[in-house]
N, C-alpha and C positions, 0 to 999 in steps of 0.2 A: 865807861857808862854805868850808871847805877839806876835801878828802879827802886823807888822809895820803899824802905822797909826790908830790903834784901841786901845782905852783905855780898860782896864780890871779891874773890881771891885774885890777887894781882897776877898769879901764874896762869889764870885761865885765859884762853883765847876766845874772844867774843865773836859769835856767829849770829848774824841777823838774817832771818828768813822773811822774804817778802810775801805778804798775804794780800789777796784780793778776791772778790766775788767770783765763784766758778772755778777756782784753782783746783788742780788735781790733788786729791787727798794724799796719796802715797808720796807724791813729790815733796809735800810738806812734812809728813810724819816719818818717812823712811830715814833720811839723813840723821835727824836727832836721835833716833834709836841707836844708830851706829855710834854717834858721839857719846851718848850716855853710857854705853857699855865700856867706854875707855876708863871712866871713873871707877866702875866696878872692878876692872882689872888692875888698876893702879892702887886702889884703896885709899886715895887721898883726893884733895880738892883740885889738883892739877888737871888740865885737860881743856875742855870747852865749856862755854856757857852759851846756851842758845836762847834767843829772844825772837818773838814773832812780831813783826811790824806791819801796820796797815794804815789806810788813810784815816781811820777813826778807831775808836776803842770798842765799838759794838761788835758782836759776834759776826764772823765771816762764814758764809755758807759755801762749802766746797762742792765740786761736781758730784760727789757721792751723796750729797745731802747732809753730811755731817757738819755741824757748826763748830768753829774754832774761835776761841777768844784771844785777840791780840794782846801782847804785853805793853805795847807802846805805839805811838803814831810814827809815821815816816818823818815828820818834821822834828820830832824829838830825837829820833835815832840820828838824823843828819846833824843836828845841832851838837849832840854829845860827842860824835866822832869815836875814835878808838876802835873801829871795826876791823877785826882780823879778816873775816870772810863774809862776803855778801852772797847769800844763797837765793837764787831766783828760780822758782818753780814756774810751771806753765799751765795753760788751759786751752782746750780745743772747742770748736763749734762745728756743727754739721750743716752744710748748706742744703738747699732744696733738692739738689741732685744726689744727696747722700754722701758727698765728699767731705772728708775731715780736713779742717783747716785750723791753724793756730790762731787763737784769739789774742789780739794785741790792743790793750787799752792805752791810749796816748797819755793819760794821767799817770798810769802806773809806770810807763816808760820814762816819764820825766823824773819820777821819784827814784827809779833804778839808776838813772844817770847821776843824780845828785849823791845818792848813797855810795855808788861805785867810786866816786871821786874821793870819798873818805874811807875807803876800804883798802887793805893791803892786797886782797885777793878777791876775785869774783868768780862764782861758779853757777852755771845754769843746770837745771834738771829738766830732761825731756824737752818739751817744746818751749821751755823758758828761754831757750836760745834765740827765739824770735824777739823776745823783749830786749835781750842784749844787742841783737842786731839793730833793732829800731833805735836803740840808745847810742848806736855808733861804736859800741865796744868790741865789735868783731871785724871791723874794717881791716882788710889786708891780712886777716888771720884764717887759719884752717879751723873748722868747727864742725860739730856733729849735732844731731837732734834726733827725735824719733823718726823712723824711716817713713812714716805716713805723711810727714810734712816737710821732708827734706827737699822735695821738688819745689814746694812753695818757697822755702828759704832761699834756695839757689836762684829762683826766678825773680824774687823781689829784691835780693841783695847780691848782684853779680860781683861785687867787690869782695865777697867772702868766698873762700874756697870750701865749699860744703862737701863733706865726706859722710855719706849716709851709713857707712858700714861699721866703724868702731863704736865700742860702748862708751868710751869717753876720750876726749882729746885735750891736751894741755898746750896752750899757746902763751908762753910767758906766765903771767899771773892771772890769766883768764882760762878757766876750764869750762868745757861744755860736755854734758852727759847725754846719753841716748835715753831710750824710753823706759818708763815704768821701773822695773826692778833694777835696772842699771844704775839707779841712784844709789844703791848700796855699794856697788863696785866703785863708783866715783868717791863716795864718802870714805871707803876703806883706803883709797889711794891718797886722799887728803890726810888721813890719820898716819899712814905710812910716811908721807913726806914730813909731817910735823913731829912725830914721836918715834919713828923707826918701824922697820918691818916686823920686829918681834912682837911689839904691842899690837900692831895691826893683825898679825896672825892670831893672837889671843882673842881679839874682838871677833875675828872671822869665825873662830871656833864656837864662840858663844852664839853666833848667828846661824851656825850650821851651814856655812857656805864656803865655797872655794875662796882662799885668801885674796888672790889678785888675778882675776881673769886678765889676760894681757889686754892693754888698752885697745888693741886692734881686734880683739875678739869680736866676730861678727854679731850684730844684734838681730839679724833676721836671715831668712833663707831666700835666696834669689827667686825661686819659683813662686814664692808667696808675696812678691811685690804687688803694690796696687795696680789694678788693671788700667792700662792706658786708655785714654779716650779716643785715640786714633787707631782704628781697626787695623791699618796697615802695620803699625808698629807692634800692635799686640800679636799679629800673625808672625812678625819677625822674631819676637821674643820666643814664641813656641818653636820656630825654625831653629833658633840658636840652641835652645835647650835640647832639641832632638839631634843636633849635629855638633856637639861639643868637641868631638874628636876630629872634625874636619878643619879646613884652613880658616873659614869664616872671616875673610878679609872685608874691609869696608867696600871695595869695589864689588865683591861677590854679593854682599848683602844689599847694596844699592841696586844691583842688576836684578836680584831676586824680588825686590819690592818695586821695581820699575821707577826708581828715583835716581836723581843725580847724587853723587857722593856728598855734595854740599847740603842738599836737601835732607839726606839721611842723618847727617851729623846734627843739623839744626833741630830736626824733629825729636831725635833722641834726647838732646839737651833740654828741649821744652817739655817733653812728655815724661821722661824718666830722670831728668836732672843729672845725666852723665853722658859720656861718649859711647859709641858702639864698642870700641876696643876695650874701654874700662868695664863695660857691662859684660862682655864676653869673658874677660879675665875674672870678674867677680863670680860669674856662673861656674867657671871651671874650678875656682878655689872652693866654692860651695860644695861641688861634687867631690873634690879631693878631701875636704873636711869629713864628709860622711864616710868615705872609704877608710880614712885614717882612724876614725872613731870606732868603726865596727868591723874592720877586716884586718888581715895579716899580710896584705900585699907589700912587696918591697916598694921603695920609693920609685924605682924605675917603672914598675907596673902601674903604680898610681899616676905617674906623670903621663904615661902613654894612654891609659884609660880615660884620663880627663882632658886630653887634648893639648897638654903642655909640650909633648915631644921629648924633652930632656929633663933630667933631674934638676939641673941648674936653673932652668926656666921655672920649674915648680917652686924651688926654694926662693928665687927672687920674688915671685908672685906672693908667696906667703909672707915674706918680710915686708913687702910693700902694702899688702892688704891687712894683715893681722899682726904685724910687728913681732913675729915669732918665726920659728922654723918648723917644717913638717914634723921633724923628730920631736921637738919640744911640745908641739901641739898634741901629737899622739900620746906622749907620756902623761899629759895633763888631762886629756879628755877621752882617753880610750875607755870604751864601755865594757870590754872584755878583759881577760887576765893578762894576755901577752902584749908587749909593747916593743918587741924587737922588729926593726925595720928591714934588716938585711938577711938574716939567717932564715932558712926555711923552717917551718914548724917541725919540732922534734918528733921522731917516730914514737907512737904510744908504747909504753913499757908495760909488761905484764905486772899485775899487782903482786906485791910481796906476799909470800905464803903466810897465812895467819894460823896461830895455834887453835885447835878446836876449843870451843867453849867448854868449860868444866861442867 
């Protein structure tokens, strides 16, 4: 594809970013910043070429009030073809009750569907996953989105396996990213896939960010989840967080809430977009993450303190939820100096004698 008056190197991979009124600004500008740094690192024209496509060529006003000028129309982008990656950002709206919901324009959905058919790879940023879902591009796939609209996505599209925890998920040639700054992690993962880990590391250093947070790195803390509209479930959430070291079985929770097990599972799915067992495991993993980041407890102590019981159970939960191990997690995200998981802290040593100042 060529825009009149601009030469295009054949080695460049074309990325088309979808623009529409009210789109989140960082969703649009964040990924191109990552892609542009690749050229700076390589010093040649190879890499990516990013163009912005919209319904028309007039400026588009983002949710932040900043106006962006499209490079071309959706129709022209679809007619030209040759798209390597279609990048789909999102937008949200707040209803009268103050709840955040993903905004889905049917016209934009139609354009996304047509452009996706002409693209090698499709990636959504934040609540852009709702546009991919409406276009039928996530059917039968596992996907993520911003935690605030994950319940909406799961309720509206039961054919999608919605996982609200990871910062990005790849399902074949369809990628979905979590909220806001996770667009940088997703973009770095695309760079790593296309040009290798070494170049991605160099780009990450320019951005002053961690190279590759594991795709399963949690995008939010369990205690900060949106408040349920069902008071009974909200009380259960607090009960779970207060008793993570207990058994917390579905029958026990159902009895505590004076519900049948079937009712409990249904309400959890409706209100929180997950099952009671999955929610409990997520809460325990969240607690374990904080202990690994800030303390020196052994894995056995972490497992016991967080309700996992055994180290094996802790490791399996981390692999399932974060796609990493507790050991690797601590090495990457430890806030202190030590990262040893098994040996006790060494005894302090007396400082070496120093010669008196002259």
